[in-house]
C-alpha positions as a printed Julia matrix, in Angstrom:
169×3 Matrix{Float64}:
 -14.63  -14.5    -8.53
 -13.44  -11.22   -9.31
  -9.74  -10.21   -8.41
  -8.32   -6.84   -8.58
  -4.11   -6.35   -7.46
  -2.08   -3.67   -7.38
   1.72   -3.07   -6.18
   2.58    0.13   -4.16
   5.89    1.32   -3.2
   6.54    2.83   -0.01
   9.54    5.07    0.66
  11.09    5.62    3.83
  12.4     9.38    3.47
  14.91    9.04    6.54
  17.1     6.48    5.15
  15.52    6.14    1.31
  14.28    2.69    1.99
  11.91    1.15   -0.19
   9.29   -1.37    0.69
   7.13   -3.0    -2.13
   3.74   -4.03   -1.14
   0.85   -6.03   -2.84
  -2.49   -5.17   -2.16
  -5.38   -7.94   -3.24
  -9.3    -7.16   -3.27
 -11.58   -9.88   -4.15
 -15.07  -10.57   -4.48
 -16.69  -14.05   -4.04
 -20.08  -14.86   -6.14
 -23.0   -15.29   -3.77
 -20.98  -15.49   -0.07
 -19.96  -12.72    2.71
 -18.33  -15.19    4.98
 -15.01  -15.59    6.49
 -12.78  -17.43    4.15
  -8.8   -18.57    4.88
  -6.7   -17.39    2.21
  -3.13  -18.41    1.1
  -1.12  -16.23   -1.26
   2.0   -17.82   -2.91
   4.85  -16.06   -4.78
   5.57  -16.73   -8.31
   8.87  -18.0    -6.85
   7.21  -20.57   -4.4
   9.77  -19.33   -1.4
   7.21  -17.34    0.09
   3.52  -17.43    1.28
   1.21  -15.94    3.46
  -2.03  -17.21    4.88
  -4.64  -15.57    6.94
  -8.55  -15.02    7.04
 -10.47  -12.41    5.43
 -13.6   -10.87    5.92
 -15.83   -9.0     3.59
 -17.4    -5.72    3.97
 -21.14   -5.09    3.58
 -20.91   -5.33   -0.08
 -19.2    -8.29   -0.31
 -15.59   -6.99   -0.95
 -12.32   -8.87    0.79
  -9.29   -7.16    1.23
  -5.93   -8.64    2.35
  -3.62   -6.78    4.25
  -0.87   -5.36    2.05
   1.81   -8.16    1.48
   5.43   -7.19    1.61
   8.77   -8.84    1.81
  10.4    -6.23    3.64
  12.58   -3.23    3.31
  14.52   -3.21   -0.13
  13.49   -6.45   -0.7
  11.42   -6.65   -4.04
   8.37   -8.35   -4.77
   9.2   -11.6    -7.0
   7.47  -10.76  -10.6
   5.93  -13.11  -12.51
   2.75  -15.68  -11.67
   1.38  -15.96   -8.27
  -1.6   -17.77   -6.86
  -4.57  -17.21   -4.57
  -6.28  -20.23   -2.52
  -9.49  -19.43   -1.01
 -10.67  -21.97    1.32
 -14.58  -21.39    1.96
 -16.41  -22.82    5.09
 -17.92  -25.39    2.94
 -14.61  -26.97    2.11
 -14.62  -25.63   -1.47
 -11.36  -24.16   -2.78
 -10.87  -21.54   -5.15
  -7.61  -20.93   -6.63
  -6.91  -17.88   -9.05
  -3.39  -16.97  -10.62
  -2.45  -13.9   -11.19
   0.63  -11.73  -12.58
   2.8    -9.52  -10.36
   4.92   -7.02  -12.44
   6.53   -4.22  -10.6
   7.07   -0.99  -12.41
   9.99    1.26  -11.19
   8.82    4.53   -9.79
  10.04    7.83  -11.25
   8.87   10.14   -8.62
  11.22   12.81   -7.73
  11.42   12.89   -4.13
  10.35   15.45   -1.88
  13.0    17.34    0.27
  12.31   17.9     4.01
  13.98   20.46    6.16
  13.47   18.78    9.48
  14.79   21.8    11.56
  12.22   24.08   10.28
   9.64   21.2     9.67
   9.03   22.55    6.06
   8.3    19.87    3.02
   9.08   20.9    -0.37
   6.7    18.91   -2.79
   9.13   18.62   -6.16
   6.3    17.01   -8.42
   2.69   17.23   -8.34
  -0.06   16.22   -8.18
   0.4    15.04   -4.68
  -1.85   14.55   -1.45
  -0.2    15.53    1.85
  -1.71   13.66    5.0
  -0.44   14.73    8.38
  -1.23   12.84   11.74
  -0.97   13.24   15.22
   0.8    11.13   17.9
  -2.22    8.95   18.16
  -2.67    8.54   14.22
  -5.8    10.99   13.91
  -5.53   12.9    10.66
  -4.97   16.37   11.23
  -5.36   17.54    7.9
  -4.95   16.66    4.17
  -3.75   19.08    1.32
  -4.23   18.33   -2.45
  -1.01   20.04   -4.14
  -1.56   20.74   -7.91
   1.97   22.15   -8.47
   5.4    22.13   -6.59
   5.44   23.79   -3.56
   7.06   24.15    0.34
   4.71   23.65    3.1
   5.4    24.27    6.8
   4.17   21.15    8.41
   1.26   21.43   11.95
   3.17   21.79   14.84
   1.15   18.86   16.05
   2.26   16.55   13.49
   4.03   13.24   14.29
   3.66   11.53   11.1
   3.37   12.92    7.2
   2.67   10.83    4.32
   2.81   11.92    0.95
   1.26   10.29   -2.0
   1.29   10.7    -5.68
  -1.94   10.83   -8.2
  -2.43    6.91   -8.5
  -1.49    6.0    -4.88
   1.15    3.52   -6.02
   3.83    5.8    -4.43
   3.77    6.45   -0.8
   6.34    8.33    1.06
   6.44    8.39    4.7
   7.92   11.33    6.19
   9.69   11.17    9.6
   8.92   14.24   11.79
């Protein structure tokens, strides 16, 4: 098995709250069948159980796991157990470490719908009320951007996608 993990910070600009998410992706040798997955935190106080299906290349991805707003992920050794259809269980231990984010948050003028990106590079995604992507803009330098009149949600991400900022419109 090949396992990749990452931690992302999601910042809600309306109240400044942070949600840390753990993202998991893995490849299993020789199978693309649906599997049952259990993820247990390092403090053994939390676990998530779900099924997982692979894509056409055999990559399994687990929906982002989180503890909730302003509750950090426990750091240390976590455990991933995978139950296959033939009854075999695969166990993998991995380390979760959470680095503090050091991004200068954007400023948002809600009345004029202008977002000021204070740090770059960054990517701004704007979505309509149905969640359809209206626009994507790559910002190479700090800039003020008027948001699309049809945008109901905007998300700002930084270079490594480990920090996402949800902008309430």
